[in-house]
Every structure is written in C-alpha cells, then in structure tokens.
N, C-alpha and C positions, 0 to 999 in steps of 0.2 A: 428439552432439558439437556440437550447434547452440547452443553456449553463449554465443556472442558477443552474442546479443541478450537474454541472460537477466537481467542484473543490474538490471533495472528495478524498478518498484514490486514486482516479483515477487520481488525481494529482499524484496519486500514481506512476506513472512511470516517472513522470516528473523530479523531482529532482534527479532522478536516471539516469541510462544510457540507458533507453529503450525508449519506445514510449509512446503512450497515450491511454490508454484504460480504459474505464469504464469496470467494470465487466459486463458480459452479462447474458442473460437468458431470456426466454419469460415468462411473467406472465399471469396467467389466470384471466380474469376480472370477477371474481365471485362477487355476491352482497356483500360478506363480504369484499373483497379487495377494492371495490369501497367505502364502508363505511369508511374504514381506510384512503383512500385518501381524503375523504371529511372532515375528522376530522382535525381541526386546520388549514385549508387552505381556501383561497378565490378563486374566479373564475380564476383570473390571475395565481395564483399558480398552479391550476389544469391544466390549459392550457399547461404550461411549463413542468409539470411533465408528462402529457400524451404524449406531443410531443416528449420528450426525450425517453420515453418508446417505442413509435412507431418507432422512428429512429433507436434505438438499435436493434429492431426486424428485421431490413432489412438485416442483415448479420449474417452468421453462423461462419465465421472465417475471419482471415486476416493474412497477413505477411507483416512486415514493417522493414525497416532499419532506425535506429534512431541515432541521434548524440546529445551528451550532453557535455556541457562545463561549467566551473564555474570560478568565479573570483579568481585570484591568482593561478590558476592551470596551468598545462602544456598542453599536447595534449588532444584534445577532445576524448571522449569515443564513439566508434561506435559499435552498437549492432544489431544483427538480432533477431527479435521477432516474434514468432508465437502464435496466440491465436485461441482457438477453443471452442465453446460453448459446454456444459454450464459453465464449470469451469476449463478449462485447459489452460496452457500456457507453452512455452519453450523459453528461452532467452539465447543467448551466446554472449560473447564479442569478437569482431573481432580485434579491435585496442583500445589502443596502445599495443605494444608487451608485456609490463610488466603485462598487465591484460588479454591478449589473452587466451582464453580457459575457462574462468570463465563461469559456466553454472548454471542456476536457472530454476526450474520448479515447477508446481503444477498440480496435477491430482489425482482423485480418493482418496481424503483424505490424500495425501502424499505431503509434501513440501521437495524439495531437493535443497541444495546450495552446489555446488562443486567449491572450490577454487583450481583449477588445478595447477596454478603456485606454490602454497605453499603446495600442496598435502594434503589438508584438506577438509573435507566435513561435513555438518550438515544435518541431515534428521529428519523430524517430521512425524510420522505415526499416523493414527487413528483420524484425524480430523473429527468431526461430520459434517454431511451434513448440509448445510445452503443455504438459498435462494441466487441465483446468483445476481450479482449487477445490472442487468437490470430489476429485478422484480419491479413492480410498488411501492411496499411498501418500498423497499430499496432506490429507486430513491427519494421518498418523504422524507425519513429521511435525506439523504444527502442534498437535496434541502433546507430543513428547517434549517439545520445547517449552510449552506452557507448564507441563508437569514438573520439569526441572527447575524452572525459574519462578514459579508463582504458587503460593498457597491459595487454595480455592475453597470457598465456603458458600453454600447455598443460603439465600435470604428470601424473605416472603415475596410471593408473586404479586404482580400488579397488572393492570391493563394499559397498554400503550397503543394508540391509534385503533382502539376498539378490539385489540387482540391480546390474548393471554400471553404474558411475558414472565419467564422464570427469572428470579433474581439470583445473581452470583457475584461474589466479590473475588477479585484477583489481587493478591498482595505479594509484592516482590520479596523473594527470600533474601536477596542481596541488597543492602542499603545503598550500594553504589549504582544500582540500576536507574536509568533515567525515567522509565515508567514505573512509578512507585506503587500505584494502586489503580484499579479500575472497578467501579461499582456499576455492574452491567445488568441489563434486563434483556433476555433473549426469547425470541418467538418460540413458543412451545412446539408448534407444528413444523416450523421451517428452519429452526436453528440459525436465525439471523439476529444480530444485535438490533434491538428496537430502541434502546436508550442506554446511555452510558455517561458516567462522569470519570474523567481521567485526572489523576493527580501525578504531576511530574516532579522531578527534582527541582529544588529552589522555589517550591511553592506555587508553580504555575498550574492552573486547572483549566480544563476544557470539558464542556458538556455537549452531547449530541443526542438528538431525538428525532424519530420519525413521527411527524405530525399526521401523516397519512401514508398508506401503502396498499397497493393492489397487486395481487399475484395472478399469473397466468392470464394476462390481458390478451384477448383475441386480436390478432392482426398487429401486434406491437412491432414497430420498426424503429431502428435507431436513426435519429437525424444525422445528416452530414454536416460537418463544420465547414462553412464557406468563409474563406479569408477575405475580409474587406480590402478594397484597393488601398495602397500605401502602407499595408502591413509589413513591418520588418520581420522577415521569416528566417529562422535558423533551422537548418535541416541536418540531421545525422543519418546517413544512409549506411546501414549495417550490411547491405548486400554488396557493397563495393569491396575491393580487395583489402584485406586486413594486413596489419604489420605484426611482427613479433615485438615483444616488449623492448628488446635490444634495439631493433630498428627504430621504434618510436623514440627511444631515449636520445637518438642522434638528431631528431627533428624537433622535439618538444623541449620545454623548459626543464632544466635539471631539478628544479625545486618541486615538481609535481609529486604528490604522494598518493598512491592508489590504495583503495580499501583492501582489507584482508579478511577473509573468512578463515581465521586461524585454525579452527577445529573442524573445518570442512563440514559445517552443519548443514549447508544447503546443496551440497553435491555439485558445485560448479566444475564440471569436468572439462569444459572448453573455456579458453581465455583468448580473446582477440583484442587488438589495439588498432586505433585509427587516428589519422591526422587529416582533418578536413577544415579548410579555411583557417580560422584562428582558434579552432577547437581541437583538443586532444581528448580521446575517449578510450575507456576500457570497457569491454563487454564480456562478462562472465555468465555462463549459463550451463544448465544441465537438463535433465528430463522434466524437472518440475519447477525449478526456480531460476530467476535471472537477476542480474545486477548490472546496471549501466552507471558508469562514473564519467562525467564530462567536466573537463577543466578548460577554463578560458581566462584571459587576463582580467584581473580585478578591475571593475569599472565598466566592463562590457555589460550592457543592459540585460538583465535577466527577465524572464517571463514572471509576472506577478500572479500568484494564485492565492486564495485564502489559506492562511497557515497559522499554526500555533508557534509563537516565538519562544524558543528555549535557549538556554545557555549551557554549553558543554565546556567545562573548564572556564576559560575566559572568552570563548568563541560563541557569538550569537548564531543560532541555527533555526531555520524555518522548516517546520514539519507540516506537510500536507498529506492527507490520506484519501485515497480514492477507492472505488470498488475493487480494482484489480492491481493497484500498485501504490507504493509510498513514494513521495517526492520530497527530497531534502535539499536545502540550499544554504551555503555558507561561504565565507571568505576566509582564506588562511594564507599568510605570507605572500600576498600579492596575487593570489590566484582565486578565482571564483569557481566553486565546485557545485555540481548538481548530481545527486544520486537518485536513480529511479529503480525500484525493485519490488518484487512481489514476495520478498522474504519478510520475516517478522520485524516490525518496526523497532523493537527493543534491540534486536541483533544489529540492525543498521545503525542505530544511535551509538552502539558500542563500537562499531567500525569507525564512525566519525570521531569518537573519542580517541581511538588509536591514531587516526590520521592527524588530528590537531595536536597530539602530544609527541609526534615523531620529531626527532632531532634533525 
C-alpha cells in the first residue's frame, strides 16, 4: 500500500516497455537520515515513506516479463527485465520482431543502450555513485514531489501476475502537466507497480503490465550486453576531464539550450560539461539524482528504443522509461537532444518544455 511514493522515475518503466521498479537499495536508519525524513513531513507522510522503504527491503532481485501498449500503436512490446540490488538492471525486447534484440542495462556506473536492429549503441561511462532509489531519503523526495503534484485516491485491489495489487489513481493538480493521470496497481508486499495506465496531455495513453514476476531468484545474474560487429557506437565518458559551461560555450554550438532544475528539486550540486567527438554534454548530479543532457547535430542517427510519442508545444518527444532512469529524445532548432535521468519523469518533461520554449 506504500504507493504514494511510487510514481517517480519508477513510473520509470511504465511508459516504456518494461515493468515496474522503484530503484532499490537498503538505507541505514542513522540519526541523520531520520532527521532528514522528519523535515517537511507529518506523521502520515512518515508512515508511508517508512512503509515503502521496508517493503523495498524485502527483496534483492526480481525477474519480470512485461507488456506495454499505447494508443494508436500496433503490436504490444514484450520485454524481459532483470533487476539486482543495489543499482543494476538488464532489459531485452522479445516482441515485436521489429524491435527484438534491443537491450538496455545499467551497472557499476555504466549505462548501455543497444539498438541491435539498426546496429547502433550508446554507452555512458563514469557515472558517479548515488544513493539507490530505495534509500529513505530518495523515497522521501519522490513522495513529496508526488504529494505536491498529484491528487491520490485508493481504488479496489486486484490480482496481477497472481499477486495482490493495491489500486491507486494519481491525478495531476495542474492541468498543464504532461502526465495527466496514472491508474496504477501496486504490489501490496513489495511496493512495485504491477500494472498502470498513463494518460498524457493531448490524449496519448500508455499501459504497462507485469505478466509475470519472481522475486529473490537464487543465483540471479545480470547478462552482459555484447556489441555485434559493425555496430556504430557512441560513447560518452564522464571520467574524462570536464569543462566549465563557459569553456564549452566556446567549443559548442551557441544554439544549445541546457535543461534547468529551476527550483533545485533534485539537489544537483555538481554540474560538469563535456565536448566529445560531435557531442556536447551536460552532467548534473548530487547524492541521489542525476541528469545527463546530450546534444548532437540534428540528423545524427539516434539509438532507437521503445518509447511513447508525446508532443510538448509543437515538439515531438519520445519518452522511454527503464528501471533506473528515464530516456527522452527530441529535436529542437537543428539539434538532437537526449536526456537521461533518474528524476521524476514529469519534472523532466517540464524541463523539456522549458528548453523548447526558450528564445
């Protein structure tokens, strides 16, 4: 029932083609962390935050087969998803044939997206360590974002994949929000989304469901992604020397617009910039959340992953959600942008709105 903290990035895999995971990780309940939880919360808030944390601590891994469909689209996307604490996952698309073989993973500071059908790959190396999504402080941040942005109402429970799932609707308080409503069903014992229907602005809808899921599989390991020969690989290495924003501005196109977390919602205390090959990149991060923004000349071939097609203003945007991050792709004024982040997807869509409306 610890659903109030759930719609975060961990919605994250919903609008995508996978399943439903909060990021995990066990938090140590030190006096300092308890003080953080008490700040800005009431007793009811703390009950749900702690309940979610306790439920997420009940498992170390899971394997799920998920099914995602969207309005106006053809065949549903079926994926196999493996998750392993503290911060690793692997996902591969099984169906339809046109997308079969797409693989996505994150582990040990490396994100890999392999678009096998089109022989392209994108790899990010050198991500800084951050608190996993099941930490008490991270759950609190997501919970408070949801509380501020969504009215939440419990609905009748159902069984999904032979597991009891509690119903809850999230309805946006602001009509301008891109994620207007989520009709979710959350695993009673583990606080993971088991099924959800997303309603976006402009009438786009997406549904996601775990057709099967198994927790705490003995000996579960995450497969390695092996790049086939002739794969075009784009690598962003964050361990290399970074630039200041001023230094980057002298090397990169003047028309690049970087995302802004205007209210410092996600605590990005560090900001680094990079120029590698024909890519410019901004890397914002703190103790719990990160945001990558990559800018390349429009027309450079992007990695294709299953996504929900949205429109923000007049700009088409592709939204993909994975167990540990959101992936957004769009073109604006001659530049192709990719955003990768573990922040709340509604917040990221708001940043895209700001980027595409900038003069």
